[in-house]
LUMDRENMI-495368 format. One record per residue (C-alpha): x negated, y negated, z negated. Coordinates in steps of 0.5 Angstrom, whole numbers, padded with zeros to 4 digits, always signed. Example, Ala and Ser with C-alpha at 12.3 -4.5 7.8 and 13.67 -1.06 7.14 Angstrom:
<sites>
-0025+0009-0016
-0027+0002-0014
</sites>
This chain:
<sites>
-0099+0155+0062
-0096+0161+0058
-0092+0159+0052
-0096+0161+0046
-0099+0154+0043
-0096+0148+0047
-0091+0145+0043
-0092+0140+0038
-0086+0136+0034
-0085+0129+0036
-0081+0124+0032
-0080+0119+0037
-0073+0119+0040
-0071+0116+0047
-0067+0111+0048
-0060+0113+0051
-0061+0111+0058
-0055+0109+0063
-0056+0112+0070
-0055+0106+0075
-0051+0108+0081
-0055+0104+0085
-0059+0108+0091
-0066+0107+0094
-0063+0109+0101
-0065+0116+0101
-0064+0120+0108
-0058+0125+0108
-0059+0132+0106
-0060+0136+0112
-0059+0144+0112
-0065+0149+0112
-0061+0155+0112
-0055+0159+0109
-0056+0163+0103
-0051+0169+0104
-0055+0174+0099
-0049+0177+0095
-0053+0177+0089
-0053+0169+0089
-0046+0168+0090
-0046+0164+0083
-0053+0161+0085
-0055+0156+0079
-0062+0155+0079
-0068+0155+0083
-0076+0153+0084
-0080+0153+0090
-0087+0154+0093
-0090+0154+0100
-0087+0160+0102
-0081+0162+0098
-0075+0160+0094
-0074+0163+0087
-0067+0163+0085
-0062+0166+0080
-0055+0167+0079
-0051+0166+0073
-0048+0173+0073
-0050+0180+0072
-0052+0184+0066
-0060+0184+0067
-0065+0178+0069
-0066+0178+0077
-0070+0173+0080
-0068+0173+0088
-0074+0171+0092
-0072+0168+0099
-0076+0166+0105
-0076+0159+0108
-0070+0162+0112
-0066+0164+0106
-0067+0172+0107
-0068+0176+0101
-0075+0178+0101
-0075+0182+0094
-0072+0181+0087
-0076+0180+0081
-0072+0185+0075
-0073+0185+0068
-0068+0189+0064
-0066+0184+0059
-0059+0183+0059
-0058+0175+0059
-0051+0172+0057
-0051+0166+0062
-0057+0164+0066
-0056+0157+0068
-0063+0154+0071
-0070+0156+0073
-0076+0153+0072
-0083+0155+0073
-0090+0154+0069
-0097+0152+0071
-0099+0159+0070
-0093+0162+0075
-0089+0164+0069
-0081+0163+0071
-0077+0160+0065
-0070+0162+0065
-0065+0158+0062
-0060+0162+0058
-0056+0156+0056
-0049+0157+0059
-0043+0156+0054
-0037+0154+0057
-0033+0155+0051
-0038+0153+0046
-0038+0159+0041
-0046+0161+0042
-0050+0161+0035
-0056+0161+0039
-0058+0160+0046
-0064+0163+0049
-0070+0162+0054
-0073+0168+0058
-0080+0167+0060
-0081+0172+0066
-0088+0174+0069
-0088+0175+0077
-0089+0182+0076
-0082+0182+0071
-0085+0182+0064
-0080+0178+0060
-0080+0175+0053
-0074+0172+0050
-0074+0166+0046
-0068+0164+0042
-0066+0157+0040
-0061+0153+0036
-0058+0146+0036
-0058+0142+0030
-0051+0139+0032
-0047+0145+0034
-0046+0149+0040
-0047+0146+0047
-0046+0148+0054
-0052+0146+0058
-0054+0148+0065
-0061+0144+0066
-0068+0146+0064
-0075+0142+0065
-0082+0143+0063
-0086+0137+0061
-0094+0137+0063
-0096+0141+0057
-0090+0146+0058
-0085+0144+0053
-0078+0145+0055
-0073+0140+0055
-0065+0142+0055
-0060+0137+0058
-0053+0139+0056
-0047+0138+0060
-0041+0134+0057
-0035+0132+0061
-0034+0125+0057
-0042+0123+0059
-0047+0122+0054
-0051+0129+0056
-0056+0130+0050
-0063+0132+0051
-0066+0137+0047
-0073+0140+0046
-0076+0145+0040
-0078+0142+0034
-0085+0147+0034
-0088+0152+0038
-0083+0158+0041
-0083+0164+0037
-0080+0171+0040
-0075+0172+0039
-0074+0166+0034
-0069+0163+0033
-0073+0156+0033
-0069+0150+0032
-0068+0144+0037
-0068+0137+0036
-0064+0132+0040
-0069+0127+0043
-0065+0123+0048
-0059+0122+0052
-0057+0121+0059
-0051+0117+0061
-0049+0118+0068
-0044+0113+0071
-0039+0116+0076
-0040+0115+0083
-0036+0116+0090
-0040+0122+0093
-0035+0127+0095
-0036+0134+0093
-0036+0139+0087
-0030+0143+0084
-0027+0137+0080
-0027+0131+0084
-0030+0125+0082
-0031+0127+0075
-0036+0132+0077
-0041+0126+0079
-0042+0125+0071
-0043+0133+0069
-0051+0135+0069
-0051+0142+0073
-0059+0142+0074
-0066+0140+0074
-0072+0140+0077
-0080+0138+0077
-0084+0136+0083
-0090+0141+0083
-0095+0136+0080
-0090+0134+0075
-0090+0127+0077
-0083+0127+0079
-0077+0130+0075
-0070+0130+0078
-0063+0131+0074
-0057+0133+0078
-0049+0133+0078
-0044+0136+0082
-0045+0130+0087
-0052+0127+0086
-0059+0127+0084
-0063+0122+0080
-0070+0122+0081
-0075+0119+0075
-0083+0118+0076
-0086+0121+0070
-0092+0118+0067
-0097+0122+0064
-0093+0128+0064
-0088+0125+0059
-0081+0127+0061
-0078+0123+0055
-0081+0117+0058
-0079+0118+0065
-0072+0118+0062
-0073+0111+0060
-0074+0109+0067
-0069+0107+0073
-0068+0113+0077
-0067+0113+0085
-0060+0116+0086
-0060+0121+0092
-0053+0123+0094
-0052+0130+0095
-0045+0130+0099
-0040+0136+0100
-0043+0141+0096
-0037+0146+0094
-0040+0147+0087
-0047+0144+0087
-0052+0147+0081
-0059+0149+0084
-0064+0144+0085
-0072+0144+0086
-0078+0140+0089
-0082+0143+0095
-0089+0143+0094
-0089+0137+0100
-0084+0133+0095
-0078+0135+0099
-0072+0136+0095
-0068+0142+0096
-0061+0143+0093
-0056+0149+0094
-0049+0150+0091
-0045+0156+0088
-0041+0160+0093
-0042+0165+0099
-0045+0163+0105
-0047+0156+0102
-0053+0152+0106
-0059+0150+0103
-0061+0143+0104
-0067+0139+0104
-0068+0131+0103
-0075+0130+0106
-0080+0126+0102
-0075+0125+0096
-0081+0125+0091
-0084+0119+0094
-0078+0115+0093
-0079+0116+0086
-0086+0114+0085
-0085+0108+0090
-0079+0105+0085
-0084+0106+0080
-0089+0102+0083
-0084+0097+0085
-0082+0096+0078
-0089+0095+0076
-0090+0103+0073
-0087+0100+0066
-0082+0104+0062
-0075+0100+0061
-0077+0099+0054
-0073+0099+0047
-0066+0101+0047
-0061+0096+0048
-0055+0095+0044
-0048+0097+0047
-0045+0092+0051
-0040+0091+0057
-0039+0098+0060
-0042+0102+0054
-0039+0104+0048
-0044+0106+0042
-0043+0113+0040
-0044+0116+0033
-0051+0117+0034
-0053+0111+0037
-0053+0113+0044
-0049+0110+0049
-0043+0113+0053
-0040+0109+0059
-0033+0106+0057
-0029+0110+0063
-0022+0109+0064
-0017+0113+0060
-0014+0116+0066
-0021+0118+0068
-0023+0121+0061
-0016+0125+0061
-0018+0128+0068
-0025+0130+0066
-0023+0133+0060
-0017+0137+0063
-0021+0139+0069
-0028+0141+0065
-0023+0145+0061
-0021+0149+0067
-0027+0150+0070
-0030+0153+0064
-0024+0157+0063
-0025+0160+0071
-0032+0161+0070
-0032+0164+0063
-0026+0169+0066
-0030+0171+0072
-0036+0173+0068
-0037+0180+0064
-0037+0176+0057
</sites>
């Protein structure tokens, strides 16, 4: 539905959920086609319907949503004259409105971030948002069953924050965000990404199944699929996800669900493949059924392999060497990405 009156402030704070490295043995991704449109050299977000993939890049001086056929050929471009700062993800509402996450902030200097609501005919509305605890870099956006946006931050030390607006969006804003949860993603040995194994803990994108029953969070190397109870994204993050390895992507940031439940994934870079994991959404719903369709429950105290953070959220106790690599490589990627852009 259109962003007019769907946000209600909720004071419940989710548990800090440590994402396990276990896998439900999903099929390996298979190449669908090759994305070679120069407008998508920095492909950062996408959504899909029966016949199209809608994709955004994180560069440029105006909003461009590139409409691709299932053969990856460009069919048209939805343009809006709004000049975004750094678009990093794309979601789509039930009414067909596109939501662009203008939330990139590699150097963590922005006073506000933004969402751009874009209709299929190119009419755009700007909504500015403000974090409660300083600047964050974020590349993942989800909409829950009521259309409420959730932003998941990208943190080189793990402990990605989950934020949502405290009330209805207003244009241009800003509207304050509140932190409602945390995702602590464990490192994996899935190859890929620009920073080696460190990339397996960096959140780079998100997606929701067409019926809202499953959401996905991705890193440079893996996707994590959560069954969603009654459209409640926050409750979904309290459940055990299914891990889907996405090996070999150069800089994997884009992810989407096809209407049939297949998971689509793609990377930045010229001539990179669009890949599909068939029936991925069904893996999450099957896991939920196996677990009795019950959330994991109350937060557990920090224990082995987990250290308590200042706000009570758990952060994986990574070896010091890994943390050093994460910080150094994260800074390098941020500098390169920033220096390649107009601002």
